[in-house]
C-alpha positions as CSV (number, residue, x, y, z in Angstrom):
1,D,-1.4,5.7,-16.4
2,F,-3.1,4.3,-13.4
3,P,-5.4,1.8,-15.1
4,R,-2.4,0.2,-16.9
5,A,-0.2,0.1,-13.8
6,Y,-3.1,-1.4,-11.8
7,E,-3.8,-4.1,-14.4
8,N,-0.2,-5.0,-14.4
9,M,-0.1,-5.3,-10.6
10,K,-3.2,-7.5,-10.7
11,A,-1.7,-9.7,-13.5
12,L,1.5,-10.1,-11.5
13,A,-0.4,-11.2,-8.4
14,A,-2.5,-13.6,-10.4
15,Y,0.5,-15.1,-12.1
16,R,2.3,-15.6,-8.7
17,N,-0.9,-17.0,-7.0
18,V,-1.8,-19.5,-9.8
19,R,1.6,-21.1,-9.4
20,G,1.3,-21.3,-5.6
21,R,4.3,-19.1,-5.1
22,K,5.1,-16.9,-2.1
23,R,7.4,-14.6,-4.0
24,P,7.6,-12.0,-5.2
25,E,6.0,-10.1,-2.4
26,I,3.9,-7.4,-4.0
27,V,3.8,-3.9,-2.4
28,W,1.8,-1.0,-3.7
29,K,3.6,2.2,-3.0
30,Y,0.9,4.8,-2.6
31,L,2.4,8.3,-2.7
32,L,0.4,10.6,-0.5
33,F,-0.4,14.2,-1.6
34,R,-2.9,16.6,-0.3
35,W,-5.3,15.7,-3.1
36,N,-5.3,11.9,-2.5
37,D,-5.0,11.7,1.3
38,R,-8.7,11.8,2.3
39,A,-10.4,8.8,4.0
40,P,-12.5,7.8,0.9
41,A,-9.4,7.8,-1.3
42,V,-7.5,5.7,1.2
43,R,-10.3,3.3,1.7
44,R,-10.7,2.9,-2.0
45,A,-6.9,2.2,-2.4
46,L,-7.2,-0.5,0.3
47,A,-10.1,-2.1,-1.5
48,L,-8.3,-2.0,-4.8
49,G,-5.2,-3.5,-3.2
50,R,-7.2,-6.3,-1.8
51,E,-9.0,-6.9,-5.1
52,A,-5.7,-6.9,-7.0
53,G,-4.1,-9.4,-4.5
54,V,-1.2,-7.3,-3.4
55,D,0.5,-8.2,-0.1
56,Q,0.9,-4.8,1.3
57,I,0.1,-1.2,0.6
58,W,2.7,1.4,1.7
59,F,1.3,4.9,2.3
60,C,4.3,7.1,1.7
61,P,4.2,10.8,2.4
62,T,5.9,13.1,0.0
63,C,7.4,16.6,0.4
64,S,7.5,17.6,-3.2
65,P,5.9,19.6,-4.6
66,L,5.8,21.6,-1.5
67,G,2.2,22.6,-2.1
68,G,1.2,18.9,-2.4
69,T,2.5,17.8,1.0
70,S,-0.2,15.8,2.9
71,L,-0.8,17.5,6.2
72,R,-3.5,14.9,6.9
73,Y,-0.8,12.2,7.1
74,F,0.6,13.9,10.1
75,A,-2.6,15.2,11.7
76,S,-5.4,12.7,10.9
77,P,-6.0,9.7,13.2
78,L,-6.7,7.7,10.1
79,F,-3.0,7.2,9.4
80,H,-2.2,6.4,13.0
81,R,-4.7,3.5,13.0
82,L,-4.1,2.0,9.6
83,G,-1.1,-0.2,10.0
84,R,2.5,-0.3,11.0
85,R,4.1,3.1,11.0
86,D,7.8,3.8,10.6
87,R,9.9,6.6,9.4
88,T,9.1,6.0,5.7
89,G,5.3,5.8,6.0
90,V,2.5,3.5,7.0
91,W,2.5,-0.2,5.9
92,V,-0.8,-2.1,5.7
93,T,-0.8,-5.8,5.3
94,L,-3.6,-6.9,2.9
95,T,-3.0,-10.6,2.6
96,P,-2.2,-13.3,5.2
97,V,1.5,-13.8,5.8
98,R,2.8,-16.7,3.6
99,D,5.1,-19.3,5.1
């Protein structure tokens, strides 16, 4: 249930921020499938993440189900420009680093 999960993510960030805390660091794990890997969906996720106050969004490619594998993740320049890429996916920092 995305709306419920999203509201919980926003509430956690608000709870942390109102108290002036640095922790917990909030990371949205965005599982990439062929049906949610287009640029408009990715841009929307980035906007929603910023709006919610999460620290990072992690675009994580999946291999299951086999028919759902995101080929755009491997071929599109979008995912090569977004953020820090490692063997697990692409990490995009949305909020300034807290000391």
